C-alpha positions as a Markdown table, in Angstrom:
| # | Residue | x | y | z |
|---|---|---|---|---|
| 1 | Met | -6.0 | -14.8 | -13.4 |
| 2 | Thr | -4.1 | -12.4 | -11.3 |
| 3 | Val | -3.4 | -8.9 | -12.5 |
| 4 | Ile | -0.9 | -6.7 | -10.7 |
| 5 | Tyr | -0.9 | -3.0 | -11.8 |
| 6 | Gly | -2.2 | -4.0 | -15.3 |
| 7 | Val | 0.1 | -7.0 | -15.7 |
| 8 | Asp | -1.6 | -10.4 | -16.2 |
| 9 | Thr | 0.6 | -12.9 | -14.2 |
| 10 | Thr | -0.7 | -15.8 | -16.2 |
| 11 | Leu | 1.0 | -14.5 | -19.4 |
| 12 | Pro | 4.8 | -14.2 | -20.0 |
| 13 | Ile | 6.2 | -11.2 | -18.2 |
| 14 | Thr | 8.7 | -8.8 | -19.8 |
| 15 | Pro | 10.9 | -6.2 | -18.1 |
| 16 | Leu | 9.0 | -3.4 | -19.9 |
| 17 | Ala | 5.7 | -4.7 | -18.5 |
| 18 | Val | 7.2 | -4.6 | -15.0 |
| 19 | Arg | 8.6 | -1.1 | -15.6 |
| 20 | Asp | 5.2 | 0.0 | -16.7 |
| 21 | Ala | 3.7 | -1.6 | -13.6 |
| 22 | Ile | 6.1 | 0.3 | -11.4 |
| 23 | Val | 5.1 | 3.6 | -13.1 |
| 24 | Ser | 1.4 | 2.7 | -12.7 |
| 25 | Cys | 1.9 | 1.8 | -9.0 |
| 26 | Phe | 3.9 | 5.0 | -8.2 |
| 27 | Ser | 1.5 | 7.2 | -10.2 |
| 28 | Leu | -1.6 | 5.8 | -8.4 |
| 29 | Ala | 0.0 | 6.4 | -5.0 |
| 30 | His | 1.0 | 9.9 | -6.0 |
| 31 | Phe | -2.3 | 10.8 | -7.5 |
| 32 | Gln | -4.1 | 9.9 | -4.3 |
| 33 | Asp | -1.8 | 12.4 | -2.4 |
| 34 | Ser | -1.6 | 15.1 | -5.1 |
| 35 | Asn | -3.6 | 18.2 | -5.9 |
| 36 | Leu | -3.0 | 17.9 | -9.6 |
| 37 | Gly | -6.5 | 16.8 | -10.4 |
| 38 | Asp | -5.4 | 15.2 | -13.6 |
| 39 | Pro | -4.1 | 11.6 | -13.5 |
| 40 | Ser | -2.1 | 12.2 | -16.7 |
| 41 | Leu | -0.2 | 15.0 | -15.1 |
| 42 | Thr | 0.6 | 12.7 | -12.2 |
| 43 | Thr | 1.7 | 10.0 | -14.5 |
| 44 | His | 3.9 | 12.4 | -16.5 |
| 45 | Tyr | 5.5 | 13.6 | -13.2 |
| 46 | Cys | 6.0 | 10.1 | -11.9 |
| 47 | Thr | 7.5 | 8.8 | -15.2 |
| 48 | Ser | 10.0 | 11.7 | -15.2 |
| 49 | Leu | 10.9 | 11.0 | -11.6 |
| 50 | Ile | 11.4 | 7.3 | -12.3 |
| 51 | Arg | 13.5 | 8.1 | -15.4 |
| 52 | Lys | 15.7 | 10.2 | -13.1 |
| 53 | Phe | 16.1 | 7.3 | -10.6 |
| 54 | Cys | 17.1 | 5.1 | -13.5 |
| 55 | Thr | 19.6 | 7.6 | -14.7 |
| 56 | Asp | 21.0 | 8.0 | -11.2 |
| 57 | Asn | 21.4 | 4.2 | -11.0 |
| 58 | His | 23.1 | 4.2 | -14.4 |
| 59 | Asp | 20.3 | 2.1 | -15.8 |
| 60 | Asp | 18.2 | 2.5 | -19.0 |
| 61 | Phe | 14.5 | 3.3 | -18.5 |
| 62 | Asp | 13.7 | 2.3 | -22.0 |
| 63 | Asn | 15.6 | -1.0 | -21.9 |
| 64 | Pro | 15.3 | -2.3 | -18.3 |
| 65 | Thr | 16.7 | -5.5 | -17.0 |
| 66 | Lys | 15.6 | -7.5 | -14.0 |
| 67 | Asp | 18.6 | -6.2 | -12.0 |
| 68 | Ser | 17.9 | -2.6 | -13.0 |
| 69 | Leu | 14.3 | -2.9 | -12.0 |
| 70 | Leu | 15.3 | -4.4 | -8.6 |
| 71 | Arg | 17.6 | -1.3 | -8.1 |
| 72 | Leu | 14.7 | 1.0 | -9.1 |
| 73 | Val | 12.3 | -0.6 | -6.6 |
| 74 | Glu | 14.9 | -0.2 | -3.9 |
| 75 | Ser | 15.5 | 3.4 | -4.8 |
| 76 | Leu | 11.8 | 4.2 | -4.9 |
| 77 | Gln | 11.3 | 2.5 | -1.5 |
| 78 | Val | 13.9 | 4.6 | 0.1 |
| 79 | Phe | 12.5 | 7.8 | -1.5 |
| 80 | Ser | 8.9 | 6.9 | -0.6 |
| 81 | Lys | 9.5 | 6.1 | 3.0 |
| 82 | Asn | 10.3 | 9.9 | 3.5 |
| 83 | Phe | 6.6 | 10.8 | 3.1 |
| 84 | Arg | 4.5 | 7.6 | 3.1 |
| 85 | Asp | 3.6 | 4.9 | 5.6 |
| 86 | Pro | 6.5 | 2.4 | 5.5 |
| 87 | Thr | 4.0 | -0.5 | 5.7 |
| 88 | Leu | 2.2 | 0.7 | 2.6 |
| 89 | Val | 5.5 | 1.2 | 0.8 |
| 90 | Ala | 6.6 | -2.3 | 1.6 |
| 91 | Lys | 3.2 | -3.7 | 0.5 |
| 92 | His | 3.5 | -2.0 | -2.9 |
| 93 | Ala | 7.2 | -3.1 | -3.3 |
| 94 | Asn | 6.2 | -6.7 | -2.5 |
| 95 | Glu | 3.5 | -6.6 | -5.2 |
| 96 | Ile | 6.1 | -5.4 | -7.7 |
| 97 | Lys | 8.6 | -8.0 | -6.5 |
| 98 | Ile | 6.0 | -10.7 | -7.4 |
| 99 | Leu | 6.3 | -9.5 | -11.0 |
| 100 | Leu | 10.1 | -9.4 | -10.8 |
| 101 | Asp | 10.2 | -13.0 | -9.5 |
| 102 | Leu | 8.3 | -14.0 | -12.7 |
| 103 | Leu | 11.0 | -12.6 | -15.0 |
| 104 | Pro | 13.4 | -15.1 | -16.4 |
């Protein structure tokens, strides 16, 4: 069994599960760098930020598609490279892309 950001890759994957994995990945990365001290505050902040990226891309956060999630990952990569090691950003994006490749 392989689990990527809470998603068991041996089970059927849904766009909502991939979206939640993106939120989890982004939140974990931000929590490590933040001074918020409370993981739930970081998750709330990151979820709001990801919702904004979805809106900016004219996509629906609550009803994602494979294509909208691909756009989201690309947007987050561009955003994250401004303040994170590009190698680490690519590593996380590639982990999410494994999940995206499992979507029908």
